[in-house]
C-alpha positions as CSV (number, residue, x, y, z in Angstrom):
1,M,0.1,-0.3,0.0
2,K,2.8,2.5,0.8
3,I,4.8,1.9,-2.4
4,N,1.4,2.8,-4.4
5,E,1.0,5.5,-2.4
6,I,4.7,6.7,-3.3
7,K,4.4,5.9,-6.5
8,E,0.7,8.3,-6.5
9,G,2.8,10.8,-5.2
10,I,5.7,10.9,-7.7
11,K,3.3,11.0,-10.7
12,D,1.5,14.0,-9.3
13,G,5.1,15.8,-8.2
14,L,6.8,15.0,-11.7
15,P,5.1,17.6,-13.6
16,I,5.6,20.1,-10.9
17,A,9.2,19.2,-10.6
18,L,9.8,20.0,-14.4
19,G,8.0,23.1,-14.3
20,Y,10.6,23.9,-11.5
21,F,13.6,23.0,-13.1
22,S,13.2,25.3,-15.7
23,V,12.3,28.5,-14.0
24,S,15.1,27.7,-11.2
25,V,17.7,27.9,-13.8
26,A,16.7,31.4,-14.4
27,F,17.1,32.1,-10.6
28,G,20.3,30.3,-10.5
29,V,21.6,32.6,-13.2
30,S,20.1,35.8,-11.7
31,A,21.4,34.8,-8.0
32,V,24.8,34.4,-9.4
33,G,24.6,37.7,-11.4
34,A,23.5,39.5,-8.0
35,G,26.8,37.9,-6.4
36,V,25.7,35.0,-4.7
37,P,28.3,32.2,-5.2
38,W,27.2,29.3,-7.1
39,W,27.0,26.9,-3.9
40,G,25.2,29.6,-2.1
41,T,22.9,29.8,-4.5
42,S,22.3,26.3,-4.4
43,L,21.8,26.1,-0.8
44,I,19.2,28.9,-0.7
45,S,16.9,26.8,-3.2
46,L,17.5,23.5,-1.0
47,T,16.8,25.2,2.1
48,N,13.5,27.6,1.1
49,L,11.5,26.2,-2.1
50,T,10.0,29.8,-3.0
51,S,10.6,31.4,-6.1
52,A,9.5,35.0,-5.1
53,G,10.9,34.7,-1.4
54,Q,14.4,33.6,-2.7
55,K,14.5,36.6,-5.6
56,A,13.3,39.1,-2.8
57,G,16.0,37.7,-0.4
58,V,18.6,37.9,-3.1
59,D,17.9,41.5,-4.0
60,V,18.3,42.4,-0.4
61,M,21.7,41.2,-0.2
62,A,22.7,42.0,-3.5
63,V,22.7,45.7,-2.0
64,G,23.9,44.8,1.1
65,G,20.6,44.5,3.3
66,S,20.7,43.4,7.2
67,V,20.1,39.9,8.1
68,L,16.9,41.0,9.9
69,L,15.9,42.9,6.5
70,I,16.4,39.4,4.5
71,V,14.4,37.8,7.3
72,L,11.4,40.4,7.3
73,T,11.3,40.4,3.5
74,T,11.0,37.0,3.1
75,L,8.6,36.1,6.1
76,I,6.3,38.6,4.5
77,I,6.3,37.4,1.2
78,N,6.0,33.8,2.3
79,M,3.2,34.4,4.8
80,R,0.5,32.8,2.9
81,Y,2.5,29.3,3.4
82,F,1.2,29.8,7.3
83,L,-2.4,29.6,5.7
84,M,-1.6,26.7,3.4
85,G,-0.1,24.7,5.8
86,V,-3.1,25.3,8.6
87,S,-5.1,24.0,5.7
88,I,-3.7,20.9,5.0
89,S,-2.9,19.8,8.6
90,Q,-6.8,19.3,8.3
91,K,-6.2,16.9,5.6
92,V,-3.4,15.0,6.3
93,E,-4.1,11.6,8.3
94,E,-4.7,11.9,12.2
95,K,-2.0,9.3,12.9
96,M,0.8,11.5,11.1
97,P,3.6,12.0,14.2
98,I,4.5,16.0,14.1
99,W,8.1,15.3,12.8
100,Q,6.4,14.0,9.4
101,R,4.0,17.0,9.5
102,L,7.1,19.6,9.9
103,L,8.5,17.6,6.8
104,V,5.4,18.1,4.8
105,A,5.0,21.7,5.8
106,F,8.6,22.5,4.5
107,G,7.5,21.5,1.6
108,I,4.6,23.5,0.6
109,T,4.6,25.4,-2.2
110,D,1.6,26.7,-4.1
111,E,1.3,24.2,-6.6
112,I,1.8,21.4,-4.2
113,Y,-0.7,22.9,-1.9
114,A,-3.2,22.8,-5.0
115,V,-2.5,19.2,-6.0
116,S,-2.7,18.0,-2.2
117,M,-6.2,20.0,-1.7
118,G,-7.7,18.4,-4.9
119,K,-7.3,15.1,-3.5
120,K,-10.3,13.4,-2.3
121,H,-8.4,10.9,0.2
122,D,-6.3,11.5,3.2
123,L,-3.0,12.7,2.7
124,T,-0.5,10.5,4.1
125,A,3.3,10.4,4.9
126,P,4.4,8.3,1.8
127,Y,2.0,10.1,-0.6
128,M,3.4,13.5,0.3
129,A,7.2,12.2,0.1
130,G,6.4,11.5,-3.2
131,L,4.8,14.5,-3.9
132,I,7.2,16.8,-2.4
133,I,10.7,15.0,-3.0
134,P,10.5,15.3,-6.9
135,P,10.0,19.2,-6.8
136,I,12.7,19.8,-4.5
137,F,15.2,18.0,-6.8
138,G,13.8,19.7,-9.9
139,W,14.2,23.4,-8.2
140,T,17.6,22.7,-6.8
141,G,18.7,20.7,-9.4
142,G,18.0,23.7,-12.0
143,T,19.6,26.0,-9.7
144,V,22.5,24.3,-9.8
145,L,22.4,24.2,-13.4
146,G,21.8,27.6,-13.8
147,S,24.3,28.9,-11.3
148,V,27.2,27.0,-12.5
149,A,26.5,27.4,-16.3
150,T,26.6,30.9,-15.6
151,N,30.2,31.2,-16.0
152,F,30.3,29.6,-19.4
153,M,27.7,31.8,-21.2
154,P,28.0,35.1,-22.7
155,Q,26.7,38.0,-20.5
156,V,24.0,39.1,-23.1
157,L,22.7,35.6,-22.4
158,A,23.1,35.5,-18.7
159,D,21.3,38.8,-18.6
160,A,18.2,37.5,-20.8
161,M,18.0,34.4,-18.4
162,G,17.7,36.7,-15.5
163,I,14.6,38.4,-17.3
164,A,13.1,34.9,-17.6
165,L,12.3,34.9,-14.1
166,Y,10.5,38.2,-13.9
167,G,8.8,36.7,-17.0
168,M,7.4,34.0,-14.9
169,F,6.1,36.2,-12.1
170,I,4.3,37.9,-15.2
171,A,2.4,34.7,-16.2
172,V,1.5,34.0,-12.6
173,I,-0.1,37.2,-12.3
174,V,-2.0,37.8,-15.3
175,P,-4.5,34.8,-15.6
176,P,-5.8,35.7,-12.3
177,S,-6.0,39.3,-13.1
178,K,-8.0,39.0,-16.1
179,E,-10.6,36.6,-14.7
180,N,-10.8,38.9,-11.4
181,K,-11.0,42.9,-11.3
182,K,-10.2,42.6,-7.6
183,V,-7.1,40.8,-8.6
184,L,-6.0,43.3,-11.3
185,C,-6.8,46.0,-9.0
186,A,-4.4,44.5,-6.4
187,V,-1.8,44.5,-8.9
188,I,-2.1,47.7,-10.3
189,M,-1.6,49.2,-6.8
190,A,1.5,47.4,-6.5
191,I,2.7,48.4,-9.9
192,L,1.7,52.0,-9.1
193,L,3.7,51.9,-5.7
194,S,6.6,49.9,-7.1
195,V,7.0,53.2,-9.5
196,M,6.7,55.4,-6.8
197,F,9.5,53.9,-4.4
198,T,11.5,53.8,-7.3
199,Y,11.5,56.9,-9.0
200,L,10.1,60.0,-6.1
201,P,12.4,61.4,-4.1
202,Y,13.3,60.7,-0.4
203,I,11.2,57.4,-0.6
204,S,13.5,56.0,-3.3
205,K,16.2,55.8,-1.1
206,L,14.6,53.2,0.8
207,E,16.3,49.8,0.9
208,T,14.9,47.3,-1.4
209,G,13.5,44.8,1.1
210,W,11.7,47.6,3.4
211,A,10.2,48.8,0.1
212,V,9.0,45.4,-0.8
213,I,7.6,44.7,2.9
214,I,6.1,48.3,2.6
215,I,4.1,47.6,-0.6
216,T,3.2,43.8,0.6
217,V,1.5,45.1,3.4
218,V,0.1,48.5,2.3
219,V,-1.6,46.7,-0.8
220,S,-2.7,43.4,1.1
221,G,-4.5,45.9,3.6
222,I,-6.2,48.1,1.2
223,A,-7.2,44.8,-0.8
224,A,-8.4,43.3,2.1
225,T,-10.3,46.0,3.3
226,L,-12.0,47.0,-0.2
227,F,-12.3,43.3,-1.3
228,P,-13.6,41.4,1.8
229,V,-14.2,37.7,1.5
230,K,-17.9,37.3,2.3
231,E,-18.2,34.3,4.8
232,E,-20.8,31.5,3.4
233,A,-24.4,31.8,5.3
234,D,-25.0,29.5,7.8
235,N,-27.2,26.8,6.6
236,E,-28.7,26.1,10.2
């Protein structure tokens, strides 16, 4: 039974791993270009598994930001994983020990969460291992390849690969922005604030990490106030 559960997890995790591999190559190129050594870049991917958080953290390191600023920046950006972890904790089998739950929490990403919550059965440790491990190898392996390959590719190509990571972020926000005007408003607010923090006097001197934190908190707060999620009516 456990073998079948592992196989099911691997089958669901392989497509995610392939997608992560291509994106993490771009992250590896971008991080090395920002001054992080290839082994440091690879270690970041192995221990974090979060594209937006890693990119923000590397950007802060590139401008000489403090450790506290790096921690706060990545904490704010990755805060959604707290909610995903709580949600998945209600779906895993009751007998799963705490150490296995912690390992599952480490491996949660947007895609892994979506696949997990789509399952009709309880989430077992063997299934979650099969689901999580391939993406970890895909994300880390792509980062290693991108980090090492940077030393052998022309600078023009390296710069183009760095832009590919931003292309991924654009691809993530465009579809939901087309379908939901509320998401579109949040994206527009984030863009406007980013432009302000880049070009306006005084605030443009603020460190990158603090700008990211302020923009994230302000846009989230405004969106939550203007577009609250309506609770489902009680059927009692």
